[in-house]
C-alpha positions in Angstrom: 47.1 13.3 -121.1 46.5 10.3 -118.9 43.2 11.4 -117.4 42.3 11.6 -121.0 43.3 8.3 -122.0 41.9 6.7 -119.2 38.8 8.4 -119.9 38.9 7.6 -123.7 39.8 3.6 -122.6 36.6 3.7 -119.9 34.2 4.7 -123.0 34.9 1.9 -124.6 32.3 -0.8 -124.1 32.6 -4.7 -123.7 31.9 -5.2 -127.2 33.7 -2.5 -128.7 36.4 -3.8 -127.3 35.7 -7.2 -128.9 35.3 -5.9 -132.4 38.8 -4.5 -131.8 40.0 -7.8 -130.7 38.6 -9.6 -133.3 39.7 -6.9 -136.3 43.3 -7.5 -134.7 42.9 -11.1 -134.8 42.2 -11.0 -138.5 44.9 -9.1 -138.9 47.4 -11.4 -137.8 45.8 -14.5 -139.1 46.0 -12.9 -143.0 49.4 -11.4 -142.0 50.9 -14.7 -140.6 52.6 -16.3 -143.6 52.0 -13.9 -145.8 55.5 -13.8 -147.4 57.0 -17.5 -147.1 55.4 -18.9 -150.4 56.9 -17.7 -153.3 54.4 -16.3 -155.9 52.2 -18.9 -158.1 51.6 -17.9 -161.8 49.0 -15.9 -161.5 50.3 -13.7 -158.9 53.3 -13.3 -161.2 51.2 -12.3 -164.1 49.9 -9.6 -161.6 53.3 -8.4 -161.0 54.2 -8.1 -164.7 50.8 -6.3 -165.6 51.4 -3.9 -163.0 54.6 -3.0 -164.6 53.3 -3.1 -168.4 55.3 -5.8 -169.1 53.9 -8.5 -171.5 55.5 -12.2 -171.5 58.2 -13.1 -173.9 58.5 -9.6 -175.0 55.8 -8.5 -177.2 56.5 -4.9 -176.2 59.9 -5.4 -175.3 61.2 -6.7 -178.8 64.1 -3.9 -178.9 65.2 -5.3 -175.0 65.1 -9.3 -176.2 64.3 -9.9 -179.8 66.4 -7.0 -181.8 68.2 -9.5 -184.7 72.1 -9.0 -183.9 71.8 -8.0 -180.1 72.9 -10.6 -177.8 73.0 -8.3 -174.4 70.2 -6.7 -172.5 70.6 -4.6 -169.1 67.4 -4.2 -166.5 68.0 -0.4 -167.4 66.5 -1.5 -171.1 64.4 -3.7 -169.3 62.9 -0.8 -167.2 62.6 1.2 -169.9 59.4 3.8 -169.8 55.8 2.2 -170.4 53.0 3.9 -172.1 49.5 3.0 -171.2 49.0 0.6 -174.5 51.9 -1.4 -172.7 49.5 -1.9 -170.0 46.7 -2.8 -171.6 48.8 -5.4 -173.9 49.9 -7.0 -170.8 46.3 -7.6 -169.1 44.9 -8.7 -172.5 47.6 -11.3 -172.6 47.6 -12.7 -169.1 44.2 -11.8 -167.9 41.9 -11.3 -170.5 41.4 -7.9 -170.0 40.1 -8.4 -166.8 41.0 -7.0 -163.2 41.8 -3.5 -164.2 40.7 -2.0 -161.1 42.8 -4.2 -159.0 45.7 -3.2 -161.1 45.2 0.1 -161.4 44.9 0.1 -157.2 48.3 -2.0 -157.2 50.3 -0.3 -159.6 49.9 3.0 -157.4 50.6 0.8 -154.1 53.8 -0.5 -155.6 55.1 2.9 -156.6 54.8 4.0 -152.8 55.4 0.6 -151.1 57.6 -1.4 -153.7 57.1 -5.1 -155.1 58.0 -7.2 -152.8 55.8 -10.1 -152.1 54.8 -9.0 -149.1 53.8 -5.5 -150.6 51.9 -6.7 -153.3 49.8 -8.6 -151.6 49.0 -6.3 -148.5 46.0 -4.7 -150.7 44.5 -8.0 -150.2 45.3 -8.2 -146.7 44.0 -4.9 -145.9 40.5 -5.5 -147.8 40.2 -9.2 -146.1 40.4 -7.5 -142.8 37.8 -5.0 -143.8 35.7 -7.1 -145.0 35.3 -8.4 -141.2 34.6 -5.2 -140.1 32.0 -3.7 -142.9 30.0 -7.2 -142.2 29.9 -6.6 -138.3 28.7 -3.2 -139.2 25.8 -4.3 -141.7 24.7 -7.1 -139.2 24.7 -5.1 -136.1 22.7 -2.5 -138.0 20.0 -4.4 -140.0 19.4 -7.7 -137.3 20.0 -5.5 -134.8 21.8 -7.3 -132.5 25.5 -6.8 -131.4 26.1 -10.2 -130.6 24.8 -11.9 -133.5 27.6 -9.2 -135.0 30.4 -10.1 -133.0 29.6 -13.8 -133.7 29.8 -12.9 -137.5 32.6 -11.1 -137.0 34.4 -13.7 -135.7 33.6 -16.3 -138.5 35.0 -13.9 -140.8 38.2 -13.5 -139.0 39.1 -17.2 -139.5 37.3 -18.1 -142.9 40.1 -20.0 -144.7 38.6 -18.5 -148.2 39.6 -14.9 -146.7 42.8 -16.1 -145.2 44.0 -18.4 -148.1 42.8 -15.3 -150.7 44.6 -12.2 -148.2 47.7 -14.2 -149.1 47.7 -13.7 -153.0 48.3 -10.9 -155.3 44.7 -11.0 -156.9 41.7 -9.2 -157.4 39.6 -11.2 -155.3 39.3 -9.5 -151.7 39.1 -6.3 -153.6 36.2 -7.4 -155.0 34.4 -9.1 -152.6 34.8 -5.7 -150.5 33.7 -3.7 -153.2 30.8 -5.9 -153.6 30.0 -6.1 -149.4 30.2 -1.7 -150.1 27.9 -2.0 -152.4 25.5 -3.6 -150.3 26.0 -1.6 -147.5 25.8 1.8 -149.9 22.6 -0.2 -151.6 20.5 -0.8 -147.9 21.6 2.9 -146.8 20.1 4.4 -150.0 16.7 2.2 -149.2 17.1 3.7 -145.8 17.2 6.8 -146.9 14.5 6.7 -149.2 12.2 5.6 -146.8 12.4 8.9 -144.9 11.9 10.7 -148.4 15.3 11.7 -148.9 17.1 11.4 -152.1 20.8 10.6 -151.1 23.0 11.4 -154.3 25.9 11.1 -152.5 25.1 7.6 -151.6 24.1 6.6 -155.1 27.2 8.4 -156.7 29.3 5.9 -154.1 26.9 2.9 -155.2 27.9 3.6 -159.0 31.5 3.7 -158.0 31.5 0.2 -156.3 29.3 -1.0 -158.6 31.6 0.0 -161.6 35.3 -0.9 -159.9 33.8 -4.2 -158.7 33.0 -5.1 -162.0 36.2 -4.3 -163.0 37.9 -6.3 -160.5 36.0 -8.8 -161.7 33.1 -9.5 -164.3 31.4 -12.1 -162.2 31.0 -9.3 -159.2 27.7 -8.3 -161.1 26.0 -11.2 -159.6 25.7 -9.5 -156.2 24.6 -6.4 -157.8 21.9 -8.4 -159.6 20.8 -9.8 -156.2 20.2 -5.9 -155.3 18.3 -5.8 -158.6 16.0 -8.8 -157.4 15.6 -7.6 -153.9 14.3 -4.5 -155.3 11.7 -6.1 -158.0 10.3 -8.3 -154.9 10.3 -5.4 -152.0 10.3 -2.1 -153.4 7.8 0.0 -155.6 9.1 3.3 -155.1 9.4 4.8 -159.1 11.9 7.2 -158.0 14.4 4.7 -156.1 14.1 2.3 -159.4 15.6 5.9 -161.4 17.8 6.5 -158.6 19.3 3.1 -159.1 19.6 3.2 -162.5 21.1 6.4 -162.9 23.6 5.5 -160.3 24.7 1.9 -162.0 24.5 3.4 -165.5 26.9 6.2 -164.4 29.3 3.9 -163.2 28.8 1.9 -166.4 28.8 4.5 -168.8 31.7 6.3 -166.6 34.2 3.6 -166.4 33.0 0.2 -167.4 32.4 1.1 -171.1 35.3 3.0 -171.8 37.4 -0.1 -170.7 35.2 -2.4 -172.6 35.5 0.2 -175.8 38.6 1.3 -175.6 40.6 -0.7 -173.2 41.2 -4.5 -172.5 38.0 -4.9 -171.9 37.0 -5.5 -175.2 38.6 -8.9 -175.4 37.1 -10.1 -172.3 33.9 -11.4 -173.8 35.7 -12.5 -177.0 38.0 -14.6 -175.0 35.2 -16.1 -172.6 33.5 -17.0 -175.9 36.5 -18.6 -177.3 37.2 -20.4 -173.7 33.4 -21.9 -173.6 33.8 -22.9 -177.2 37.2 -24.8 -176.4 36.6 -26.3 -172.9 32.9 -27.6 -174.4 35.0 -29.2 -177.1 37.7 -30.9 -174.7 34.8 -31.8 -172.1 33.7 -33.9 -175.1 36.5 -35.4 -176.6 39.4 -35.0 -174.0 37.9 -34.5 -170.2 40.9 -35.6 -168.2 44.1 -35.4 -170.4 43.6 -32.1 -171.6 46.3 -29.5 -169.8 43.2 -28.0 -168.3 42.6 -30.2 -165.7 39.0 -32.3 -165.3 36.6 -30.7 -167.7 33.1 -32.4 -167.8 30.0 -32.1 -169.9 27.4 -30.5 -168.1 25.3 -33.3 -167.4 22.9 -33.2 -164.4 25.3 -35.8 -162.5 28.3 -33.6 -163.5 26.9 -30.5 -162.6 25.6 -31.5 -159.1 29.1 -33.6 -158.1 31.0 -30.3 -159.1 28.6 -28.1 -157.2 28.3 -29.8 -153.8 31.7 -29.3 -152.6 31.3 -25.4 -154.1 28.4 -24.9 -152.2 29.5 -27.4 -148.8 32.5 -24.8 -148.6 30.8 -21.8 -149.0 29.2 -22.7 -145.5 31.4 -23.0 -142.6 29.2 -25.4 -140.9 30.0 -27.8 -143.7 33.3 -27.2 -145.3 35.1 -30.0 -146.8 31.8 -31.9 -146.9 32.5 -33.4 -150.8 31.7 -36.6 -152.2 35.2 -36.8 -153.5 36.7 -37.3 -149.9 33.6 -39.4 -148.2 31.8 -40.7 -151.7 28.0 -39.5 -152.3 26.7 -42.4 -150.9 27.9 -42.1 -147.2 26.7 -38.3 -147.7 23.5 -39.5 -148.5 23.2 -41.9 -145.6 24.4 -39.5 -143.1 21.8 -37.2 -144.3 19.2 -39.7 -144.5 20.1 -40.2 -140.4 19.7 -36.5 -140.1 16.6 -36.3 -141.6 15.4 -39.0 -139.2 16.8 -36.7 -136.7 15.2 -33.8 -137.1 12.0 -35.4 -137.4 12.2 -36.5 -133.9 13.1 -33.6 -132.8 10.5 -31.4 -134.8 8.0 -33.7 -133.2 8.7 -34.4 -130.0 12.0 -32.2 -129.2 10.8 -29.0 -129.0 8.9 -29.2 -125.6 10.4 -27.2 -122.4 11.1 -31.1 -121.0 10.8 -33.8 -124.4 11.1 -37.0 -123.0 14.2 -38.8 -122.2 14.2 -41.4 -125.0 14.4 -37.8 -127.8 17.7 -37.1 -125.8 18.9 -40.3 -126.2 17.7 -40.9 -129.6 18.9 -37.6 -131.4 22.6 -37.6 -131.0 22.2 -41.9 -131.6 20.9 -41.0 -134.7 23.7 -39.0 -135.6 26.1 -41.4 -135.3 24.4 -44.2 -136.1 25.6 -44.1 -139.8 29.1 -44.9 -139.1 28.1 -48.5 -138.7 27.6 -48.4 -142.4 29.8 -45.7 -144.3 32.5 -47.1 -146.4 34.8 -44.2 -144.8 35.0 -43.7 -141.1 35.1 -39.9 -141.0 33.9 -37.5 -138.1 33.2 -35.4 -141.0 30.2 -38.0 -142.1 28.7 -36.9 -138.0 28.7 -33.3 -139.2 27.0 -34.1 -142.4 24.2 -35.9 -140.3 24.2 -33.1 -138.2 23.5 -30.6 -141.3 19.4 -30.8 -141.4 19.0 -30.0 -137.7 22.0 -27.0 -138.2 19.5 -25.5 -141.4 16.3 -26.0 -139.3 17.8 -23.7 -136.5 18.3 -21.6 -139.8 14.8 -21.5 -140.7 14.2 -21.0 -136.8 16.0 -17.7 -136.8 14.1 -16.6 -139.8 10.6 -17.2 -137.9 12.2 -15.4 -134.9 13.1 -12.2 -136.9 9.6 -11.2 -137.2 10.4 -7.3 -138.1 9.5 -6.9 -141.8 12.8 -5.1 -142.1 15.2 -7.8 -140.3 13.0 -10.2 -142.6 13.8 -8.7 -145.8 17.5 -8.2 -145.1 17.7 -12.1 -144.2 16.1 -12.7 -147.8 18.6 -10.5 -149.4 21.1 -12.7 -147.6 19.9 -15.7 -148.8 19.8 -14.3 -152.7 23.8 -12.8 -151.9 24.7 -16.5 -150.8 23.2 -18.3 -153.6 22.7 -16.3 -156.7 26.8 -16.2 -157.7 26.8 -20.2 -157.3 23.4 -20.9 -159.4 25.0 -18.1 -162.3 28.1 -20.2 -162.6 25.6 -23.1 -162.9 23.6 -21.6 -165.5 26.8 -20.8 -167.4 27.8 -24.4 -167.3 24.9 -25.5 -169.0 25.0 -22.8 -171.7 28.5 -23.4 -172.2 28.2 -27.2 -171.8 30.9 -28.0 -169.4 31.4 -27.7 -165.6 35.0 -26.4 -165.9 33.8 -23.1 -164.3 31.8 -24.3 -161.4 34.8 -23.7 -158.9 35.0 -21.9 -155.6 36.3 -18.4 -156.2 34.4 -17.7 -158.9 31.6 -17.5 -156.2 33.7 -16.1 -153.4 31.4 -13.4 -153.6 28.8 -15.3 -151.6 31.1 -15.5 -148.4 30.1 -12.7 -146.4 26.5 -13.3 -146.6 26.7 -16.8 -145.9 28.7 -16.4 -143.2 25.6 -14.2 -141.5 23.5 -16.9 -142.2 26.1 -19.4 -140.1 26.3 -16.8 -137.7 22.5 -16.8 -136.8 22.9 -20.8 -136.8 25.3 -20.2 -134.2 22.8 -17.8 -132.3 19.9 -20.0 -132.7 21.7 -23.0 -131.0 22.2 -21.1 -127.8 18.2 -20.5 -128.1 17.7 -24.7 -127.6 17.0 -27.1 -125.2 20.0 -28.3 -123.3 20.1 -31.8 -125.1 20.2 -30.4 -128.3 22.2 -27.6 -127.9 25.1 -29.9 -126.3 24.9 -32.3 -129.5 24.9 -29.9 -131.9 27.7 -27.7 -129.7 29.7 -30.6 -130.1 29.1 -31.5 -133.7 30.3 -27.8 -134.0 32.9 -28.3 -132.1 34.4 -30.9 -134.4 33.7 -29.2 -137.4 35.7 -26.4 -135.5 38.9 -29.1 -135.5 38.7 -29.8 -139.4 38.6 -25.7 -140.2 41.5 -25.2 -138.1 43.5 -28.1 -139.8 42.1 -26.6 -143.2 43.9 -23.1 -141.8 46.8 -25.0 -140.9 47.0 -26.8 -144.3 46.4 -23.5 -146.1 49.3 -22.1 -143.9 51.8 -25.0 -145.0 50.7 -24.6 -148.8 49.0 -28.2 -148.7 45.7 -27.1 -149.2 45.3 -27.3 -153.1 41.7 -26.3 -153.6 42.4 -22.8 -151.4 46.4 -22.2 -152.5 46.7 -24.3 -155.7 49.5 -26.1 -154.6 49.9 -29.2 -152.6 53.7 -28.9 -152.0 55.5 -26.0 -149.8 57.0 -23.5 -151.7 59.7 -21.7 -150.7 60.0 -17.8 -150.8 60.4 -16.4 -154.2 63.0 -18.2 -156.3 63.3 -15.1 -158.6 63.4 -12.2 -155.9 65.8 -14.4 -154.3 68.1 -14.9 -157.6 67.9 -11.2 -158.0 69.3 -10.4 -154.5 72.5 -12.9 -155.2 72.9 -11.4 -158.5 73.2 -7.6 -157.5 75.2 -9.1 -153.9 78.0 -10.5 -156.6 78.0 -8.8 -159.8 80.8 -7.2 -160.7 82.0 -5.0 -163.9 82.5 -7.3 -166.8 80.5 -10.6 -165.3 77.9 -11.7 -167.3 74.2 -12.8 -166.2 73.0 -16.3 -167.9 69.2 -17.0 -168.2 68.0 -20.5 -169.2 65.6 -20.7 -172.0 63.8 -23.4 -172.9 62.3 -23.8 -176.7 58.6 -22.6 -176.8 55.8 -22.9 -179.6 54.2 -20.1 -181.1 51.0 -19.2 -179.1 47.9 -17.7 -179.9 47.0 -14.4 -181.5 46.4 -12.4 -178.4 49.5 -13.5 -176.4 51.7 -12.7 -179.7 54.5 -15.0 -178.4 56.1 -15.7 -181.6 59.7 -16.3 -180.6 61.5 -19.7 -180.4 63.0 -19.4 -177.0 61.4 -18.6 -173.7 62.3 -15.2 -171.9 60.5 -15.6 -169.4 62.7 -16.3 -166.7 64.5 -13.3 -167.3 61.9 -10.9 -167.3 60.6 -12.5 -164.1 64.3 -11.9 -162.3 64.8 -8.2 -163.7 61.3 -7.1 -162.0 63.4 -7.2 -158.8 66.9 -6.0 -160.2 67.6 -1.8 -159.8 65.9 -0.1 -162.4 69.2 1.8 -163.8 71.6 -1.6 -163.4 73.7 -1.7 -166.4 74.5 -5.6 -165.3 75.0 -7.8 -168.6 72.7 -10.5 -169.2 71.9 -13.0 -172.1 69.9 -15.6 -172.6 71.2 -19.2 -172.4 69.6 -21.6 -175.4 72.0 -24.6 -174.2 70.2 -25.3 -170.9 66.6 -24.8 -169.6 67.1 -24.6 -165.4 70.1 -22.3 -164.2 70.6 -18.7 -163.9 74.6 -18.6 -164.2 76.5 -15.6 -163.3 80.1 -16.0 -165.8 82.8 -13.7 -163.8 84.7 -11.6 -166.9 88.1 -12.0 -164.9 88.6 -15.6 -164.8 85.7 -17.0 -166.6 84.2 -18.5 -163.4 80.9 -19.9 -163.9 78.3 -19.7 -160.8 75.1 -21.2 -160.4 72.9 -18.3 -158.9 70.0 -20.7 -159.2 68.9 -24.0 -160.1 65.0 -24.1 -161.2 65.2 -27.7 -161.4 62.6 -28.2 -164.2 59.4 -27.0 -162.3 60.1 -28.0 -158.9 60.7 -23.7 -158.5 58.8 -22.1 -161.5 55.5 -22.3 -159.0 
């Protein structure tokens, strides 16, 4: 056994060990602090949806809203749910979106329970799998093991992937399915080039398309890129027919049933309603509307809104936004960068470039510090962007193999089309509210491939340029590290949606205290704020909220018979009244919105 083990270890190459270490790093970064911060609002929606619970009790009227009925128990709360209950819940809190993610997470919870770590674990796993699949994709289609390792390492530390792996939401699963669809798409083209008709791959492609679209409707943007690629580079009718049957089969078999008979029929309806609502607010109340800043879709507003989305999509420019650095400063920085690029292209590509070039280029990249209104090293990074993207151009030129060049074109399409679709939607709907990072998150794997090409190309540059740009990338690496720290500390609102530290799940904490302190004859009181009737979809026509009771009961034993009731005299505390003495024990004080994330 020892001999066979040593033989196995000896057979592993250095690159194999490296990718395993990268995957281990990726998993560790995603597991770290993954259950420290309590669930935020959308995650709580995810949790109730997987249990078929409609917020405010639309499908629990017999538990909470029966006239004359004061008390309820966890056993009543956990009564068996029917399929319509799950559909109703998804419609109410997620406009009928993410059905495939909810189905997967429901099965996962049945096996592993519904702790915060458990419901976030699928996101952690899918986020790690993205790293491995991206490695395989780059290694196969750019025929470079070192480049594949660079891209995998970048994916392992990409802040977007780490932040969203800590969320029990659909994003990591859907991005993985889109990347898997891209892999299957290219493998099908490989087989077709050999004259084969890969039925199994077509079926897999159709399933990836359907499940990704049912994970998030904007996943279609990646598959749209596949279609554009076919139109540009493929003229084989049988290939068109195969992909057509594959996608139609996925649509008819899974997508249409959900949109016809399930909650999906409300998705388009709600999106149309939101477009009209947000469009009106953009014109009448863009700043104080309760939803956030919603600006009209003018050219200036679209540019302003999309700059940080484009910047954060590529790790080399992450954090370069007009809000933090000022648009004027960015223009100056890029201007100096373009001058440096002209110098390099004209004089600096020789085997022995003039000495003045070696001095002029780094000076140009920092010269703007004398003019900036904000002194930030990020602006030096901004100044280097023209040179860094010139390296990307060089990488394209260096890959003169037709199949590799076409693969790079696909990477560009998948890196840009999702955000361009968001911009097109903004123009159509008249507001910029939808131009946001997570909705174009499907582009991140492909953008990382382009960044990996830049880094690989950097090592092929003259020493002066390699050292200059290498130093600037180290500066950017510091900012990426700082961003990761802030993500872990819950201080990066763009990624975590919070700017203050969330403690562990307050509702789980409250439930565990109830379990440990409750005795027969006791009563649990839940805070109940006055509420207003909502829209027809939410169907919340009650006068007082029961949400705190619902969230807490999710963590109580399903067969428990604890007596519980709503307390409409206060809005913040869960209270345990001891039956024998009448003593009132505060189980948890939410302190307004402080602990209601």
